[in-house]
C-alpha positions as CSV (number, residue, x, y, z in Angstrom):
1,M,142.1,23.7,10.8
2,K,143.2,21.7,13.8
3,H,142.7,22.8,17.4
4,A,144.8,21.0,20.1
5,N,143.4,23.1,22.9
6,L,139.9,21.6,23.5
7,A,139.3,23.6,26.6
8,W,139.8,26.8,24.5
9,L,137.2,25.5,22.0
10,D,134.7,25.0,24.7
11,R,135.4,28.6,25.9
12,M,134.9,30.0,22.4
13,Y,131.7,28.2,21.5
14,N,129.8,27.8,24.8
15,N,127.8,31.0,24.6
16,R,125.7,30.2,27.6
17,A,128.8,30.1,29.8
18,L,130.0,33.4,28.1
19,V,126.7,35.1,29.0
20,P,125.9,34.2,32.6
21,D,122.4,35.7,32.5
22,H,121.4,33.8,29.3
23,A,118.5,32.2,31.2
24,A,116.9,35.6,31.6
25,Y,117.0,36.1,27.8
26,F,115.3,32.8,27.2
27,A,112.7,33.5,29.9
28,R,112.0,36.9,28.3
29,W,111.8,35.5,24.8
30,K,109.3,32.8,25.9
31,E,107.1,35.3,27.8
32,S,107.1,37.7,24.9
33,S,106.5,35.0,22.4
34,D,103.5,33.6,24.3
35,A,102.0,37.1,24.4
36,V,102.5,37.6,20.7
37,R,100.7,34.4,19.8
38,R,97.8,35.4,22.0
39,A,97.6,38.9,20.6
40,Q,98.5,38.7,17.0
41,T,96.8,37.0,14.0
42,C,98.8,33.8,13.2
43,T,98.5,30.3,11.9
44,L,100.5,27.8,14.1
45,D,102.0,24.4,13.6
46,V,101.6,24.1,9.8
47,A,103.2,20.8,8.7
48,F,105.8,21.0,5.9
49,G,107.3,17.5,6.4
50,D,106.4,14.2,8.0
51,S,108.3,14.4,11.3
52,A,107.2,16.1,14.5
53,G,109.7,19.0,14.2
54,Q,108.8,19.9,10.6
55,K,106.1,22.5,11.4
56,L,106.0,26.3,11.0
57,D,104.1,29.3,12.2
58,V,102.9,32.2,9.9
59,F,102.4,35.8,11.1
60,P,100.8,37.8,8.2
61,A,101.8,41.3,7.6
62,A,99.5,43.9,9.3
63,G,96.7,45.0,7.0
64,I,97.7,42.8,4.1
65,K,95.3,40.1,2.9
66,K,95.6,37.0,0.7
67,G,97.6,37.7,-2.4
68,G,98.7,41.1,-1.0
69,G,102.3,40.8,-2.1
70,A,104.1,41.5,1.2
71,P,107.8,40.7,1.4
72,V,108.4,37.5,3.4
73,M,110.8,36.9,6.2
74,V,111.7,33.4,7.2
75,F,113.3,33.4,10.7
76,I,115.3,30.3,11.7
77,H,116.1,30.0,15.4
78,G,119.4,29.0,16.9
79,G,120.4,26.5,19.7
80,Y,123.3,24.7,18.1
81,W,121.0,22.6,16.1
82,R,120.1,20.7,19.3
83,S,117.9,23.0,21.4
84,L,115.3,25.7,21.5
85,D,112.1,25.9,19.5
86,K,110.1,28.2,17.2
87,A,107.7,28.9,20.1
88,D,110.6,30.7,21.8
89,H,110.9,33.1,18.9
90,S,107.4,34.4,18.0
91,F,108.6,37.6,19.6
92,V,110.6,38.5,16.4
93,A,107.4,38.8,14.4
94,P,105.6,42.0,15.5
95,A,108.4,44.5,14.6
96,F,108.3,43.1,11.1
97,T,104.6,42.5,10.6
98,Q,103.9,46.0,11.6
99,A,106.4,47.1,8.9
100,G,104.4,45.2,6.3
101,V,106.4,42.0,6.3
102,C,104.9,38.5,6.4
103,V,106.9,36.4,8.9
104,V,107.3,32.6,8.8
105,V,109.0,30.8,11.7
106,P,109.9,27.2,11.1
107,N,111.0,24.5,13.5
108,Y,113.2,21.5,12.7
109,D,114.1,18.2,14.4
110,L,117.0,18.4,16.7
111,C,120.4,16.7,17.0
112,P,121.2,13.9,17.8
113,A,117.9,12.5,16.5
114,V,118.9,14.0,13.1
115,T,122.1,15.2,11.5
116,I,122.9,18.8,10.6
117,P,122.7,18.0,6.8
118,E,119.2,16.6,7.5
119,I,118.2,19.7,9.3
120,A,119.4,21.8,6.3
121,L,117.2,19.6,4.1
122,Q,114.3,20.2,6.4
123,M,114.8,23.9,6.0
124,V,114.9,23.5,2.2
125,R,111.4,21.8,2.6
126,A,110.2,24.7,4.8
127,L,111.3,27.2,2.1
128,G,109.7,25.2,-0.6
129,W,106.4,25.2,1.4
130,T,106.8,29.0,1.9
131,W,107.3,29.6,-1.8
132,R,104.2,27.5,-2.7
133,H,101.9,28.7,0.0
134,V,102.8,32.1,1.4
135,A,100.6,34.0,-1.0
136,E,97.6,32.5,0.9
137,Y,98.8,34.5,3.9
138,G,99.4,37.8,1.9
139,G,103.1,37.1,1.2
140,D,104.9,37.5,-2.1
141,P,106.7,34.2,-3.0
142,N,109.1,36.2,-5.1
143,R,110.3,38.3,-2.2
144,I,111.6,35.8,0.3
145,T,114.5,36.8,2.7
146,V,115.9,34.3,5.3
147,I,117.1,35.6,8.7
148,G,118.7,33.2,11.1
149,H,120.5,33.3,14.4
150,S,123.5,31.2,15.4
151,A,122.8,27.7,14.0
152,G,119.9,29.4,12.2
153,G,122.5,31.8,10.7
154,H,124.4,28.8,9.4
155,L,121.1,27.5,7.9
156,A,120.3,30.9,6.3
157,A,123.6,30.9,4.5
158,M,123.0,27.3,3.4
159,L,119.6,28.3,2.0
160,L,121.0,31.2,0.0
161,A,123.5,28.8,-1.6
162,C,121.0,26.1,-2.2
163,L,120.6,24.7,-5.7
164,W,116.8,24.8,-5.7
165,K,116.2,23.1,-9.0
166,R,117.9,20.0,-7.7
167,H,115.4,19.8,-4.9
168,A,112.2,20.3,-7.0
169,N,111.7,21.4,-10.6
170,D,108.9,23.9,-9.8
171,L,111.1,26.0,-7.5
172,P,112.9,29.0,-8.9
173,A,116.7,29.0,-8.8
174,D,116.6,32.2,-6.8
175,L,114.0,31.2,-4.3
176,V,115.8,32.9,-1.5
177,K,116.5,36.5,-2.6
178,N,118.7,37.5,0.3
179,A,119.8,36.4,3.8
180,L,120.8,38.0,7.1
181,S,122.9,35.7,9.2
182,I,123.2,36.8,12.9
183,S,126.1,35.2,14.8
184,G,126.3,32.5,12.1
185,L,128.6,29.6,11.9
186,Y,130.2,29.0,8.4
187,E,132.6,26.1,8.8
188,L,131.8,23.1,10.9
189,E,135.2,21.5,11.4
190,S,135.9,23.6,14.5
191,V,132.4,22.9,15.8
192,M,133.0,19.2,15.2
193,Q,136.0,19.3,17.5
194,T,134.4,21.2,20.3
195,P,134.0,18.9,23.3
196,F,130.7,20.0,24.8
197,L,129.0,19.7,21.4
198,K,130.5,16.4,20.1
199,D,128.0,14.0,21.7
200,S,124.9,15.7,20.5
201,L,126.0,16.8,17.1
202,Q,127.9,13.7,16.2
203,L,129.4,15.4,13.2
204,T,131.5,13.4,10.7
205,T,134.1,14.7,8.2
206,K,131.7,14.0,5.4
207,Q,128.9,16.0,7.1
208,V,131.4,18.9,7.7
209,L,132.2,19.0,4.0
210,M,128.5,18.9,3.1
211,A,127.3,21.6,5.4
212,S,130.1,24.3,5.7
213,P,128.9,27.3,3.7
214,A,132.3,28.9,3.7
215,W,133.6,25.9,1.7
216,M,130.9,26.2,-0.9
217,P,130.9,28.4,-4.0
218,A,129.5,31.8,-3.5
219,P,125.8,32.0,-4.4
220,S,125.1,33.0,-8.0
221,H,122.5,35.5,-6.9
222,G,121.4,37.5,-3.8
223,R,123.3,39.0,-0.9
224,L,124.2,37.8,2.5
225,Y,124.5,40.3,5.4
226,S,126.7,38.8,8.2
227,V,126.5,40.4,11.6
228,A,127.8,39.2,15.0
229,G,127.8,40.9,18.3
230,G,131.0,42.9,19.1
231,D,131.1,41.2,22.6
232,E,131.0,37.7,21.2
233,S,133.9,35.3,21.3
234,D,136.9,35.5,19.0
235,E,135.7,32.4,17.2
236,F,132.2,33.9,16.4
237,L,133.9,37.0,15.2
238,R,136.2,34.9,13.0
239,H,133.2,33.1,11.5
240,N,131.6,36.5,10.8
241,R,134.6,37.6,8.8
242,L,135.2,34.2,7.2
243,I,132.1,34.2,5.1
244,Q,132.9,37.5,3.5
245,Q,136.5,36.3,2.9
246,A,135.2,33.1,1.3
247,W,132.3,34.4,-0.8
248,G,133.6,37.9,-1.5
249,S,132.3,41.4,-0.8
250,E,129.9,41.3,-3.7
251,A,128.0,38.3,-2.3
252,V,128.6,39.5,1.3
253,P,128.5,43.3,1.2
254,V,127.8,43.7,4.9
255,C,130.1,42.2,7.6
256,E,129.7,44.0,10.9
257,A,130.2,43.4,14.6
258,P,128.2,46.1,16.5
259,S,129.7,46.9,19.9
260,G,127.9,46.2,23.1
261,L,126.0,43.1,21.9
262,N,126.5,39.5,23.0
263,H,125.2,36.3,21.5
264,F,121.7,36.7,22.9
265,S,121.2,40.5,23.1
266,I,121.9,40.7,19.4
267,V,118.6,38.9,18.7
268,E,116.7,41.5,20.7
269,A,118.5,44.2,18.7
270,L,116.9,42.7,15.6
271,V,113.5,43.7,16.7
272,Q,114.3,47.3,17.9
273,P,113.1,49.5,15.0
274,D,115.8,52.1,15.7
275,H,118.7,49.6,15.7
276,R,120.9,49.3,12.7
277,L,120.4,45.5,12.7
278,H,116.7,46.0,12.2
279,Q,117.4,48.5,9.5
280,L,119.7,46.1,7.7
281,A,116.9,43.5,7.7
282,L,114.5,46.0,6.2
283,Q,117.0,46.8,3.5
284,L,117.0,43.2,2.4
285,F,113.3,43.1,2.1
286,A,113.5,46.0,-0.4
287,V,116.2,44.3,-2.4
288,T,115.0,41.5,-4.7
289,G,118.1,40.2,-6.4
């Protein structure tokens, strides 16, 4: 896939330019997230690796104590692997903890200090920590679903396809039972060529091969739901369709682009209990393989 028109790539992938009021979303997320951490029981900045970015927050399910067996949602934030923070995304927790779900929100080191494959490995470590320790917070390690937005959607797909036994013998092959990728990116060649991202991501051809879910075999277990906003760019809508084309409708039974949602409003739809996106997430928590 070769793109001669670099200006077109910038238009397709620069979501902040496509959504002029993006700063209002970020401000609202930060304010809501700060309020959630003040009001809700949570354990913050738990280390799962050695570097500064490898920390996570845990929001236990409402009314469920240690060993309680709540389904687990690991939410991975976006920001093109180079920006944003878990602290901006605590707001996703209450809609799910109130529904009986234990929520884990990991951070990761950001490009260009690390590469995208290194970030993927950090998320593997975060999921390994979750499987080993989430029961201490009332979660069931055998009911882990990953939800990610944008770059986090890419990482969610990577985690569903992960060969866990190669990482650590104690981890189950089906550690991630299901995943929901929201506005995810599934091949990185087009991203590698996008001018405004090149300097920070510093992608190489080898890294693109290592970290493009659409070019990997479909996972042997679990389901991926892929959803992008109907108002997103043609490229994000192409990525949304691409993963179902690559992995097949058995592995990706849901591929939707709900109208009226842009790259940022779709995250807020996730936490609206009456929205289909929220209902899709709840479906995955009930499905265990």
